[in-house]
PANURO-994114 format. One record per residue (C-alpha): residue in three letters; chain; z, y, x; residue number from 1. Coordinates in steps of 0.1 Angstrom, whole numbers, plus 2048, in hexadecimal, padded with zeros to 3 digits. Layout:
N
  code  unit   zz   yy   xx  pos
   ALA     A    Z    Y    X  NUM
...
//
This chain:
93
  code  unit   zz   yy   xx  pos
   MET     A  766  33E  9DE    1
   THR     A  77E  330  9BC    2
   GLY     A  771  310  9AD    3
   PRO     A  77C  30A  985    4
   TRP     A  79D  2F7  991    5
   VAL     A  7AE  316  99B    6
   ALA     A  7BB  325  97F    7
   PRO     A  7BC  34C  983    8
   GLU     A  7E1  351  97B    9
   LEU     A  7EA  337  993   10
   LEU     A  7D2  349  9AF   11
   ALA     A  7E4  369  9A4   12
   ALA     A  803  357  9A5   13
   LEU     A  7FE  350  9CF   14
   PRO     A  80A  367  9EA   15
   ALA     A  7F5  383  9F9   16
   PRO     A  7EA  370  A19   17
   TRP     A  7D9  358  9FF   18
   ARG     A  7CD  36D  9E8   19
   LEU     A  7B7  37C  A01   20
   ALA     A  7A9  360  A17   21
   ASP     A  795  348  A09   22
   PRO     A  7A7  333  9F2   23
   VAL     A  790  313  9FC   24
   ALA     A  78F  31C  A1F   25
   ARG     A  7B4  31E  A1F   26
   VAL     A  7B7  2FD  A0E   27
   VAL     A  7A2  2EC  A28   28
   ASP     A  7B8  2FD  A45   29
   LEU     A  7D8  2F0  A34   30
   LEU     A  7C6  2CB  A33   31
   LYS     A  7BC  2CF  A58   32
   GLU     A  7E1  2D3  A61   33
   ALA     A  7F2  2BC  A4E   34
   THR     A  7D6  29E  A50   35
   PRO     A  7E7  292  A73   36
   ARG     A  80A  293  A66   37
   LEU     A  801  27F  A4B   38
   GLN     A  7FF  257  A43   39
   TRP     A  7E0  24C  A49   40
   SER     A  7DF  242  A2B   41
   LEU     A  7DE  263  A1B   42
   THR     A  7C7  26D  A38   43
   ILE     A  7AB  25A  A26   44
   ILE     A  7AA  271  A0C   45
   THR     A  7B3  290  A1D   46
   ILE     A  796  286  A38   47
   PRO     A  77A  28C  A1A   48
   THR     A  787  2A8  A0B   49
   ILE     A  782  2B8  A2A   50
   LEU     A  75F  2B2  A29   51
   ASP     A  75A  2BA  A04   52
   LEU     A  76C  2DB  A08   53
   GLY     A  762  2E8  A26   54
   GLY     A  744  2D6  A33   55
   PRO     A  731  2CA  A50   56
   GLU     A  73B  2E4  A61   57
   GLU     A  75F  2CF  A66   58
   LYS     A  74F  2B6  A7D   59
   GLY     A  763  2C2  A9C   60
   TYR     A  788  2C2  A86   61
   PHE     A  779  29B  A7E   62
   ASP     A  76A  290  AA2   63
   ARG     A  78D  29F  AAD   64
   LEU     A  79F  289  A97   65
   ALA     A  789  26A  AA0   66
   ASN     A  791  26D  AC7   67
   ASP     A  7B9  274  AC1   68
   PRO     A  7CB  257  ACE   69
   GLY     A  7ED  261  ABD   70
   LEU     A  7DD  25E  A9E   71
   HIS     A  7D9  23C  A88   72
   GLU     A  7C1  227  A8B   73
   LYS     A  7B4  22E  A68   74
   THR     A  7B5  252  A6A   75
   ARG     A  7A2  251  A89   76
   ALA     A  789  237  A76   77
   GLU     A  785  24A  A54   78
   ALA     A  782  26E  A6E   79
   GLU     A  764  259  A80   80
   SER     A  755  24A  A60   81
   VAL     A  754  26E  A56   82
   SER     A  745  281  A76   83
   SER     A  729  264  A74   84
   PHE     A  721  26A  A50   85
   ILE     A  71C  28D  A5A   86
   ASP     A  708  287  A79   87
   ARG     A  6F0  26C  A65   88
   ALA     A  6EF  28A  A49   89
   HIS     A  6DC  29F  A5F   90
   GLU     A  6C8  28C  A6F   91
   PRO     A  69E  28E  A67   92
   LEU     A  68E  274  A4F   93
//
């Protein structure tokens, strides 16, 4: 699925592996791969973006980030916040 933010000419210019796979899923995978290596000030952008694009199915990823002692405390806190948000969103009213 592509959104209106993906110009068809840009999508056509991507290498074959990108065109064959779901471009949104590929972006999520790239963000997940990059996030642990980024400065914390960027992870407060990438973590919510992963949630927005990947959905609550990414909760396990956020839990792993939250529990990774090698990450900056603010990165872990952001991941914990997003994980808790997912938990609260699925609680019965």
